[in-house]
C-alpha positions as CSV (number, residue, x, y, z in Angstrom):
1,M,0.0,0.0,0.0
2,A,1.5,3.3,-1.1
3,R,2.2,5.8,1.6
4,P,0.8,9.4,1.3
5,E,3.3,11.8,-0.3
6,R,4.9,14.3,2.1
7,I,4.6,17.6,0.3
8,K,7.1,20.3,1.1
9,L,5.5,23.7,0.8
10,E,8.1,25.4,-1.4
11,K,7.5,28.7,-2.9
12,K,7.1,27.3,-6.4
13,T,4.6,24.7,-5.2
14,I,2.5,27.4,-3.5
15,K,2.7,29.6,-6.5
16,K,1.6,26.9,-8.9
17,A,-1.2,25.8,-6.6
18,S,-2.4,29.3,-6.1
19,T,-3.5,29.4,-9.7
20,F,-6.4,27.2,-8.5
21,F,-8.0,30.4,-7.1
22,K,-9.1,31.3,-10.6
23,F,-11.7,28.6,-10.2
24,I,-12.9,30.0,-6.9
25,A,-13.0,33.6,-8.3
26,P,-16.4,33.3,-9.9
27,Y,-17.8,32.1,-6.5
28,K,-15.8,34.5,-4.3
29,V,-18.9,36.1,-2.8
30,S,-20.0,32.7,-1.5
31,F,-16.5,32.0,-0.3
32,V,-16.1,35.3,1.6
33,I,-19.6,35.0,3.2
34,G,-18.9,31.4,4.1
35,M,-15.7,32.4,5.8
36,F,-17.7,35.1,7.7
37,F,-20.1,32.5,8.9
38,L,-17.2,30.2,9.8
39,F,-15.8,32.9,12.0
40,L,-19.2,33.5,13.6
41,S,-19.9,29.8,14.3
42,S,-16.4,29.3,15.7
43,T,-16.5,32.3,18.0
44,T,-20.0,31.5,19.3
45,A,-18.8,28.0,20.1
46,M,-16.2,29.5,22.3
47,L,-18.9,30.9,24.6
48,F,-19.8,27.4,25.7
49,P,-16.9,27.0,28.3
50,Y,-17.7,30.4,29.8
51,L,-21.4,29.8,30.0
52,M,-20.9,26.3,31.4
53,G,-18.7,27.8,34.1
54,Q,-21.4,30.3,35.0
55,L,-24.0,27.5,35.1
56,I,-22.1,24.9,37.2
57,G,-19.7,27.0,39.2
58,K,-20.5,28.7,42.5
59,D,-19.1,32.1,43.1
60,T,-16.4,32.5,45.7
61,P,-14.8,35.9,46.5
62,A,-12.1,36.5,43.9
63,S,-9.2,38.8,44.7
64,E,-7.5,40.8,42.0
65,S,-4.9,39.0,39.9
66,F,-1.3,39.4,40.3
67,L,-1.4,41.8,37.4
68,G,-3.9,44.0,39.2
69,V,-6.6,43.1,36.7
70,E,-10.0,41.8,37.9
71,S,-11.2,38.4,36.7
72,I,-13.3,38.1,33.6
73,P,-16.1,40.6,33.9
74,E,-19.7,39.4,34.4
75,P,-22.1,41.0,31.9
76,S,-24.6,41.6,34.7
77,Q,-25.4,45.0,33.5
78,I,-26.9,43.4,30.4
79,I,-28.5,40.3,31.9
80,D,-28.2,38.7,35.3
81,L,-26.4,35.3,34.6
82,S,-26.7,34.3,38.2
83,I,-30.3,33.4,37.6
84,T,-30.4,30.0,36.1
85,S,-33.4,30.6,33.8
86,N,-31.6,33.6,32.3
87,L,-28.4,31.6,31.8
88,I,-30.3,28.7,30.1
89,M,-32.0,31.2,27.8
90,V,-28.7,32.8,26.8
91,M,-27.2,29.3,26.2
92,M,-30.1,28.3,24.0
93,L,-29.8,31.6,22.1
94,V,-26.0,31.0,21.6
95,F,-26.5,27.4,20.5
96,G,-29.3,28.4,18.1
97,A,-27.1,31.1,16.6
98,Q,-24.3,28.7,16.3
99,A,-26.6,26.1,14.5
100,I,-27.8,28.8,12.0
101,F,-24.2,30.0,11.4
102,S,-23.0,26.5,10.9
103,F,-25.7,25.7,8.4
104,F,-24.9,28.7,6.2
105,R,-21.2,28.0,6.6
106,I,-21.6,24.4,5.4
107,Y,-24.0,25.3,2.6
108,L,-21.8,28.2,1.3
109,F,-18.6,26.2,1.5
110,G,-20.3,23.3,-0.3
111,Y,-21.7,25.6,-3.0
112,F,-18.5,27.2,-4.0
113,T,-16.6,23.9,-3.7
114,A,-19.0,22.0,-5.9
115,N,-19.0,24.7,-8.5
116,A,-15.3,25.4,-8.5
117,L,-14.5,21.6,-8.8
118,K,-17.1,21.2,-11.5
119,D,-15.3,23.9,-13.5
120,L,-11.9,22.3,-12.7
121,R,-13.1,18.8,-13.8
122,I,-14.4,20.1,-17.1
123,Q,-11.3,22.2,-17.9
124,A,-8.9,19.4,-16.9
125,F,-10.8,16.9,-19.1
126,S,-10.9,19.4,-22.0
127,V,-7.1,19.9,-21.7
128,L,-6.5,16.1,-21.6
129,V,-8.5,15.3,-24.7
130,A,-6.9,18.2,-26.5
131,S,-3.3,17.1,-25.5
132,P,-1.0,15.7,-28.2
133,L,-0.3,12.0,-28.3
134,N,3.3,12.7,-27.1
135,F,1.7,13.7,-23.8
136,F,0.1,10.3,-23.4
137,N,3.3,8.5,-24.5
138,K,5.0,10.2,-21.5
139,N,2.2,9.8,-19.0
140,K,0.3,6.8,-17.8
141,V,-3.5,7.0,-18.3
142,G,-4.0,5.5,-14.8
143,E,-2.0,8.4,-13.3
144,L,-3.9,10.9,-15.3
145,T,-7.3,9.6,-14.3
146,S,-6.1,9.5,-10.7
147,R,-5.3,13.2,-11.0
148,I,-8.8,14.0,-12.2
149,S,-10.6,11.7,-9.7
150,N,-8.5,11.2,-6.6
151,D,-6.7,14.6,-6.5
152,I,-9.9,16.5,-7.1
153,E,-11.7,14.4,-4.5
154,Q,-8.9,15.3,-2.1
155,L,-9.5,19.0,-2.9
156,R,-13.2,18.6,-2.3
157,D,-12.6,17.1,1.1
158,T,-10.1,19.8,2.0
159,L,-12.4,22.7,0.8
160,N,-15.5,21.3,2.4
161,T,-14.3,20.1,5.8
162,V,-10.5,20.2,6.3
163,L,-10.0,23.9,5.6
164,A,-13.0,24.9,7.8
165,T,-11.9,22.6,10.6
166,F,-8.3,23.9,10.4
167,I,-9.4,27.6,10.6
168,R,-11.8,26.7,13.4
169,Q,-9.1,25.0,15.4
170,I,-6.8,28.1,15.0
171,I,-9.7,30.3,16.2
172,T,-10.3,27.9,19.1
173,V,-6.7,28.1,20.2
174,V,-6.5,31.9,19.9
175,V,-9.8,32.7,21.6
176,S,-9.2,30.1,24.3
177,L,-5.8,31.5,25.1
178,V,-7.1,35.0,25.3
179,A,-10.0,33.9,27.6
180,L,-7.5,31.9,29.7
181,F,-5.2,34.9,30.0
182,I,-8.0,37.2,31.0
183,M,-9.3,34.8,33.6
184,S,-5.9,34.0,35.2
185,P,-2.6,35.0,33.6
186,K,-0.8,32.9,36.3
187,L,-2.7,29.7,35.6
188,C,-2.6,30.4,31.9
189,F,1.2,30.3,31.9
190,I,1.2,27.1,34.1
191,M,-1.2,25.5,31.5
192,L,1.0,26.6,28.6
193,G,4.0,25.0,30.2
194,V,2.2,21.6,30.5
195,V,-0.8,20.8,28.3
196,P,0.5,22.0,24.8
197,V,3.9,20.2,25.4
198,V,2.1,17.0,26.2
199,A,-0.2,17.4,23.2
200,I,2.7,17.9,20.8
201,I,4.5,14.8,22.2
202,A,1.2,12.9,21.7
203,V,1.1,14.0,18.0
204,V,4.6,12.9,17.4
205,F,3.9,9.6,19.1
206,G,0.8,9.2,17.0
207,R,2.7,9.7,13.8
208,F,5.1,7.0,14.8
209,I,2.2,4.7,15.5
210,K,0.7,5.5,12.1
211,R,4.0,4.7,10.3
212,I,4.1,1.3,12.1
213,A,0.4,0.7,11.1
214,K,1.3,1.3,7.5
215,E,4.0,-1.3,7.7
216,S,1.4,-3.7,9.0
217,Q,-0.9,-2.8,6.2
218,D,1.9,-3.4,3.7
219,A,2.6,-6.8,5.2
220,S,-1.1,-7.7,5.0
221,A,-1.2,-6.6,1.3
222,E,1.8,-8.8,0.6
223,S,0.1,-11.8,2.2
224,N,-3.0,-11.1,0.1
225,S,-0.9,-10.9,-3.0
226,V,0.5,-14.4,-2.3
227,L,-3.0,-15.7,-1.7
228,E,-4.2,-14.1,-5.0
229,E,-1.3,-15.4,-7.0
230,S,-1.6,-18.9,-5.7
231,L,-5.3,-19.2,-6.3
232,M,-5.2,-17.5,-9.8
233,G,-2.4,-19.8,-10.8
234,I,-3.8,-22.9,-9.1
235,A,-3.5,-25.0,-12.3
236,N,0.3,-24.3,-12.4
237,V,0.6,-25.0,-8.7
238,K,-1.0,-28.4,-9.0
239,A,0.7,-29.2,-12.3
240,F,4.1,-28.7,-10.6
241,A,3.0,-30.3,-7.3
242,N,4.1,-27.2,-5.4
243,E,1.2,-26.9,-3.0
244,F,3.6,-27.3,-0.1
245,F,5.8,-24.5,-1.4
246,E,2.8,-22.1,-1.7
247,I,1.7,-23.0,1.8
248,L,5.2,-22.2,3.2
249,R,5.2,-18.9,1.2
250,Y,1.8,-17.9,2.6
251,K,2.7,-19.1,6.1
252,K,5.8,-16.8,6.0
253,A,3.7,-13.8,4.9
254,V,1.1,-14.5,7.6
255,F,3.7,-14.7,10.3
256,E,5.2,-11.4,9.2
257,V,1.7,-9.9,9.4
258,R,1.4,-11.3,12.9
259,D,4.8,-9.9,14.0
260,K,3.9,-6.4,12.5
261,T,0.5,-6.5,14.2
262,M,2.0,-7.4,17.6
263,R,4.5,-4.6,17.2
264,I,1.7,-2.1,16.6
265,V,-0.3,-3.6,19.5
266,L,2.6,-3.0,21.8
267,W,3.2,0.6,20.8
268,R,-0.6,1.4,20.8
269,G,-0.7,0.1,24.3
270,L,2.2,2.4,25.3
271,F,0.5,5.2,23.5
272,V,-2.7,4.8,25.4
273,T,-0.8,4.5,28.6
274,F,1.0,7.8,27.7
275,V,-2.3,9.6,26.9
276,I,-4.0,8.4,30.0
277,F,-1.1,9.2,32.4
278,C,0.5,12.3,30.8
279,M,-2.4,14.0,29.1
280,F,-4.9,13.5,31.8
281,G,-2.1,13.9,34.4
282,S,-1.3,17.3,32.9
283,I,-4.9,18.4,33.1
284,V,-5.1,17.1,36.7
285,F,-2.0,19.2,37.5
286,V,-3.6,22.3,36.0
287,I,-6.8,21.6,37.9
288,W,-4.8,21.2,41.1
289,Q,-3.1,24.5,40.6
290,G,-6.4,26.1,39.8
291,K,-8.0,24.7,42.9
292,L,-5.2,26.1,45.0
293,M,-5.8,29.5,43.5
294,V,-9.6,29.2,44.1
295,D,-8.9,28.3,47.7
296,A,-6.5,31.2,48.0
297,G,-9.2,33.5,46.6
298,E,-7.2,34.3,43.4
299,M,-9.9,33.0,41.1
300,S,-13.7,32.5,41.2
301,N,-15.1,29.0,41.1
302,K,-17.1,29.9,37.9
303,N,-13.9,31.1,36.1
304,F,-12.1,28.0,37.3
305,I,-14.6,25.7,35.7
306,S,-14.5,27.8,32.5
307,F,-10.7,27.7,32.6
308,I,-10.7,23.9,32.7
309,L,-13.0,23.6,29.8
310,Y,-11.0,26.1,27.7
311,T,-7.8,24.2,28.6
312,I,-9.4,21.0,27.2
313,F,-10.4,22.9,24.1
314,V,-6.8,24.1,23.6
315,G,-5.3,20.6,24.1
316,G,-7.7,19.1,21.6
317,A,-7.2,21.8,19.0
318,I,-3.4,21.7,19.3
319,G,-3.5,17.9,18.9
320,N,-5.6,18.2,15.7
321,L,-3.7,21.0,14.0
322,P,-0.7,18.9,12.8
323,E,-2.9,16.3,11.1
324,L,-5.1,19.0,9.5
325,Y,-2.0,20.9,8.4
326,A,-0.7,17.7,6.8
327,K,-4.0,17.3,4.9
328,V,-3.8,20.9,3.7
329,Q,-0.2,20.2,2.5
330,R,-1.3,17.1,0.5
331,A,-4.2,19.1,-1.0
332,I,-1.7,21.9,-2.1
333,G,0.5,19.2,-3.6
334,A,-2.5,17.7,-5.5
335,T,-3.5,21.1,-6.7
336,E,0.0,21.8,-8.0
337,K,-0.1,18.6,-10.1
338,L,-3.6,19.4,-11.4
339,M,-2.4,22.9,-12.4
340,I,0.6,21.4,-14.2
341,I,-1.9,19.4,-16.3
342,L,-4.0,22.5,-17.0
343,D,-0.9,24.4,-18.1
344,G,0.2,21.6,-20.4
345,E,0.7,21.8,-24.2
346,K,-2.6,21.5,-26.2
347,E,-3.3,20.9,-29.9
348,N,-4.8,23.7,-31.8
349,L,-8.2,22.1,-32.0
350,S,-11.7,23.4,-32.3
351,L,-13.6,22.0,-29.3
352,E,-17.0,22.8,-30.7
353,S,-19.1,20.7,-33.2
354,S,-18.6,22.0,-36.7
355,K,-20.4,21.1,-39.9
356,H,-17.9,23.0,-42.1
357,S,-16.1,20.6,-44.4
358,L,-12.8,21.2,-46.2
359,Q,-14.0,19.2,-49.1
360,L,-10.6,17.7,-49.8
361,K,-10.2,15.8,-53.0
362,G,-7.8,13.5,-51.2
363,S,-4.4,13.9,-52.9
364,I,-1.4,13.5,-50.5
365,S,2.2,14.4,-50.9
366,I,4.9,13.4,-48.4
367,E,8.2,15.1,-49.0
368,K,11.5,13.9,-47.3
369,V,9.9,13.3,-44.0
370,H,12.1,12.4,-41.0
371,F,10.6,11.6,-37.6
372,S,11.6,10.2,-34.2
373,Y,9.4,10.0,-31.1
374,E,10.2,12.4,-28.2
375,T,10.5,9.5,-25.9
376,R,13.2,8.0,-28.2
377,P,14.8,11.0,-29.8
378,D,17.9,9.0,-30.8
379,V,15.9,6.4,-32.8
380,E,14.8,7.7,-36.2
381,V,11.6,5.9,-37.1
382,I,10.9,7.5,-40.5
383,K,14.0,8.3,-42.6
384,G,13.5,10.7,-45.5
385,V,10.3,9.2,-46.8
386,S,8.7,10.7,-49.9
387,I,5.3,9.5,-51.3
388,E,2.9,10.9,-53.9
389,I,-0.7,9.7,-53.7
390,E,-3.3,10.9,-56.2
391,A,-6.9,11.4,-55.2
392,G,-8.9,8.2,-55.2
393,Q,-5.8,5.9,-55.3
394,Q,-5.4,2.9,-53.1
395,I,-1.9,2.7,-51.7
396,A,-0.7,-0.3,-49.6
397,L,2.1,-0.2,-47.0
398,V,3.8,-3.5,-46.1
399,G,6.9,-4.4,-44.2
400,S,8.0,-6.1,-41.0
401,S,6.9,-5.0,-37.5
402,G,8.7,-1.8,-36.5
403,S,9.4,-0.7,-40.1
404,G,7.4,2.6,-39.6
405,K,4.1,1.9,-41.3
406,S,1.8,2.8,-38.4
407,T,4.0,5.8,-37.6
408,L,3.5,7.1,-41.1
409,S,-0.3,6.9,-40.7
410,S,0.0,8.8,-37.4
411,L,1.9,11.5,-39.2
412,L,-0.9,11.8,-41.8
413,L,-3.5,12.1,-39.0
414,Q,-1.3,14.9,-37.5
415,F,-0.9,13.0,-34.3
416,Y,2.8,14.0,-34.5
417,Q,4.7,16.6,-36.5
418,P,7.7,15.6,-38.6
419,N,11.2,16.5,-37.4
420,S,11.8,17.7,-40.9
421,G,10.1,17.5,-44.3
422,S,6.5,18.3,-45.2
423,I,3.1,16.8,-45.7
424,F,0.7,18.3,-48.3
425,F,-3.0,17.7,-48.7
426,D,-4.5,18.8,-52.1
427,G,-1.2,20.6,-52.7
428,K,-1.4,22.7,-49.5
429,P,0.8,22.2,-46.4
430,A,-0.9,20.4,-43.6
431,S,-0.3,23.4,-41.3
432,S,-2.5,25.6,-43.6
433,Y,-5.6,23.7,-42.6
434,S,-7.3,23.7,-39.2
435,L,-6.4,20.5,-37.3
436,S,-10.0,19.6,-36.5
437,G,-11.0,20.2,-40.1
438,L,-8.2,18.1,-41.5
439,R,-8.9,15.2,-39.2
440,N,-12.6,15.4,-40.1
441,E,-11.6,14.6,-43.7
442,M,-9.9,11.3,-42.6
443,A,-11.1,8.1,-41.0
444,I,-9.1,5.2,-39.6
445,V,-10.1,1.6,-39.1
446,P,-7.4,0.1,-36.7
447,Q,-6.4,-3.4,-36.0
448,E,-7.7,-3.3,-32.4
449,V,-11.0,-1.5,-32.4
450,I,-12.0,0.3,-29.2
451,L,-15.7,0.8,-28.8
452,F,-17.2,3.1,-26.2
453,G,-19.4,1.6,-23.5
454,G,-22.7,2.7,-25.0
455,T,-25.1,1.2,-27.6
456,I,-24.3,0.0,-31.1
457,K,-26.2,2.9,-32.5
458,E,-24.1,5.4,-30.4
459,N,-20.9,3.8,-31.5
460,I,-21.7,4.0,-35.2
461,A,-23.0,7.5,-34.8
462,Y,-19.6,8.5,-33.4
463,G,-18.6,9.0,-37.1
464,D,-21.3,11.7,-37.5
465,L,-23.0,12.8,-34.3
466,S,-25.8,14.4,-36.3
467,A,-26.8,11.3,-38.2
468,N,-30.3,9.9,-37.8
469,L,-31.2,6.2,-37.4
470,E,-31.9,5.7,-41.1
471,Q,-28.4,6.9,-41.9
472,I,-26.9,4.7,-39.2
473,I,-28.7,1.6,-40.5
474,E,-27.5,2.4,-44.1
475,A,-23.9,2.7,-42.8
476,A,-24.3,-0.6,-41.0
477,K,-25.6,-2.3,-44.1
478,G,-22.6,-1.0,-46.0
479,A,-20.3,-2.5,-43.4
480,N,-22.0,-6.0,-43.4
481,A,-23.1,-5.3,-39.8
482,H,-26.9,-4.8,-40.1
483,E,-27.6,-8.5,-40.2
484,F,-25.8,-9.5,-36.9
485,I,-27.1,-6.3,-35.2
486,Q,-30.7,-7.3,-35.9
487,Q,-30.1,-10.7,-34.3
488,F,-29.6,-9.0,-30.9
489,P,-32.9,-8.6,-29.0
490,E,-32.3,-4.8,-28.5
491,G,-31.0,-4.4,-32.1
492,Y,-29.2,-1.1,-32.5
493,E,-29.9,-0.2,-28.8
494,T,-27.7,-3.2,-27.7
495,F,-25.1,-2.1,-25.2
496,V,-21.6,-3.2,-26.3
497,G,-20.1,-3.3,-22.8
498,D,-16.8,-2.0,-21.6
499,R,-14.5,-1.5,-24.7
500,G,-17.0,-3.5,-26.8
501,I,-16.5,-6.7,-24.8
502,Q,-19.9,-8.0,-25.7
503,L,-19.0,-8.2,-29.4
504,S,-16.6,-10.5,-31.3
505,G,-13.5,-9.1,-33.1
506,G,-15.2,-9.3,-36.5
507,Q,-18.3,-7.6,-35.2
508,K,-16.3,-4.8,-33.7
509,Q,-14.4,-4.3,-36.9
510,R,-17.7,-4.0,-38.9
511,I,-19.0,-1.4,-36.3
512,A,-15.8,0.6,-36.9
513,I,-16.2,0.3,-40.7
514,A,-19.8,1.5,-40.3
515,R,-18.6,4.4,-38.3
516,A,-16.1,5.3,-41.1
517,I,-18.8,5.0,-43.8
518,L,-21.0,7.4,-41.8
519,K,-18.1,9.8,-41.6
520,N,-17.7,9.7,-45.4
521,P,-14.0,10.7,-45.3
522,S,-11.9,11.9,-48.2
523,I,-9.0,9.9,-47.0
524,L,-9.2,6.4,-45.4
525,I,-6.5,4.7,-43.4
526,L,-6.8,1.0,-42.7
527,D,-4.2,-0.2,-40.2
528,E,-4.1,-4.0,-40.1
529,A,-7.9,-4.0,-40.2
530,T,-8.2,-7.8,-40.9
531,S,-5.0,-9.2,-39.4
532,S,-6.6,-10.7,-36.2
533,L,-9.8,-12.1,-37.7
534,D,-10.8,-15.6,-38.6
535,S,-11.4,-16.5,-42.3
536,E,-15.2,-16.0,-42.2
537,S,-15.0,-12.7,-40.4
538,E,-12.1,-11.5,-42.7
539,L,-14.2,-12.2,-45.8
540,L,-17.2,-10.1,-44.5
541,V,-14.9,-7.3,-43.3
542,Q,-12.8,-7.3,-46.5
543,E,-16.0,-7.1,-48.6
544,A,-17.1,-4.1,-46.5
545,L,-13.7,-2.5,-46.7
546,D,-13.7,-2.8,-50.5
547,R,-17.0,-0.9,-50.7
548,L,-15.7,1.7,-48.3
549,M,-12.4,2.3,-50.2
550,K,-14.2,2.7,-53.6
551,G,-13.8,6.3,-54.8
552,R,-11.7,7.6,-52.0
553,T,-8.0,7.9,-51.2
554,S,-7.0,4.9,-49.2
555,L,-3.8,4.0,-47.3
556,V,-3.8,0.3,-46.4
557,I,-1.4,-1.1,-43.9
558,A,-1.3,-4.9,-44.0
559,H,0.7,-8.0,-43.1
560,R,-1.6,-10.3,-45.1
561,L,-0.5,-9.7,-48.7
562,S,-3.6,-11.3,-50.0
563,T,-5.6,-8.2,-48.9
564,I,-3.6,-5.7,-50.9
565,K,-2.9,-7.5,-54.2
566,N,-5.3,-5.1,-56.1
567,S,-3.8,-1.9,-54.7
568,D,-2.7,0.7,-57.2
569,T,0.7,0.9,-55.6
570,I,2.4,-1.2,-53.0
571,L,5.1,0.5,-50.9
572,V,7.5,-1.7,-49.0
573,M,9.0,-0.2,-45.9
574,D,12.1,-1.4,-44.0
575,K,13.7,0.3,-41.0
576,G,11.9,3.6,-41.7
577,E,12.6,3.8,-45.4
578,I,10.6,2.9,-48.6
579,V,12.8,0.3,-50.2
580,E,10.5,-1.0,-52.9
581,S,7.5,0.4,-54.9
582,G,5.2,-1.1,-57.5
583,S,2.3,-3.4,-58.2
584,H,2.0,-6.9,-56.8
585,E,3.1,-8.4,-60.1
586,E,6.1,-6.1,-60.3
587,L,7.3,-6.6,-56.8
588,V,7.2,-10.4,-56.8
589,K,9.6,-10.4,-59.8
590,L,12.3,-8.6,-57.9
591,E,15.2,-10.9,-57.1
592,E,15.9,-11.0,-53.4
593,G,13.3,-8.3,-52.9
594,V,11.7,-7.7,-49.5
595,Y,8.2,-8.0,-50.8
596,R,9.0,-11.2,-52.7
597,N,10.5,-12.7,-49.5
598,L,7.4,-11.8,-47.5
599,S,5.2,-13.3,-50.2
600,E,7.2,-16.5,-50.3
601,I,7.0,-16.8,-46.5
602,Q,3.2,-16.3,-46.5
603,Y,2.4,-18.6,-49.4
604,R,4.9,-21.3,-48.6
């Protein structure tokens, strides 16, 4: 189990995190009023110890303090608190006011938090989907989703409760110390020399206990890992007759859990002993000193009781502050990481739906393109490739894995920019077109189709979000998908499951083809679209692809040479370069040619 990060509040961390306030700014009125009600609810709560002292205590003559200042004044000129009914009425009014203040504080904090985090989630997601693919090559998707979910949830908890509690505890300490000093400076200094010290020692002790507890949790997680591995691989365990070994392995892990647990039991016992003896002992010491002062006439009995209650408030607040501060630190660290995402590089995309089409004819010109990935700058994946593709032509790319075929298709889709060289569409540089407009003119049918977790209709409609059901059905028919879709009880309303798990590989491919048909692109890219299908599915998919490619520029990446025999031109790639070019008949005649070698291997 991972331990929480310990965030150091460096200047750059605070500066980066402070940009989060732009999300609070639209709701600053709610924030300010919420802070005002927080102050009111906290200060009214601090009247409780004083009023309880007035209710329970019995006045004894109190002499002036050693500073020559009388004990805390009684507001008898306003209301006689010596009368129990008056005192109860005042307490009810105070508690009622505190309840109302607390409601408005909670509501206003919740309002600005919910709205600020709503804006933050939307902007963070907008930035992520508009980020270039290089960003995802360098960052794990799991970590990014954690930033959006876990870190924002941590912010929600901090803004809703932790921040308010942290400020309230500070107010509690300040107001309590002021009240303690007014009631008895002498006893206040005695208390400050004992209770806070013990509280701080208890906090440090508590952190040590927590660290040991995490070690116990880690050991427990390790034992669970052994259990899971053994049971998931039970066939291998039995095949190798290693049941005894797995039992020994699990036994060792369980004994370690036992040892860690007993260690934490020991220290928790010592911690409870410390708290009971030292914390309560320190309070008893303060009570003893206060009682001596009451007996000596240096403090009234009412103020003495109030003093004890304020002392308990101070001890509790001081004990909570370090943990609250640690949570605030973690929230600032989470905010900094979120702000780094928001300030990241974005593609120049239009994030609004647009019906405007570039109406490309589909000619493509690739001139002396060189490319290497940012994650591997020393490895050149594309080396000076030049290709001329006329509108409506079918061009095939073949070659061994890692030769650069899929990278070339990614460059056409503008997922990456060449290190040098240029790509032209209809005679114009790719940079002269809007990125969203250019991609709207292209469609890709990949080897591994990823469907979204909605219905079949919604997945096909992803090619054209404005399409009606009739157009969707027509696209499905063109993709040889209509027949199998109708066999489902819900038809086009059938849910495909997570990533399309409810459909077979061939069915998913035909859904992807239907999506591409609906998009009606000028340029079509087929990246190993049939390589993982069985013969029957391949026949249906290939038939749909042939219809889809008719009349539009098509770039076909394939390992199965049988699928690209009829291409206008076949380009053979090897180690990032085009080493052969021609028709199928021309290439198989080349002595010691790469294509001929691939053909002989497949048809052997």
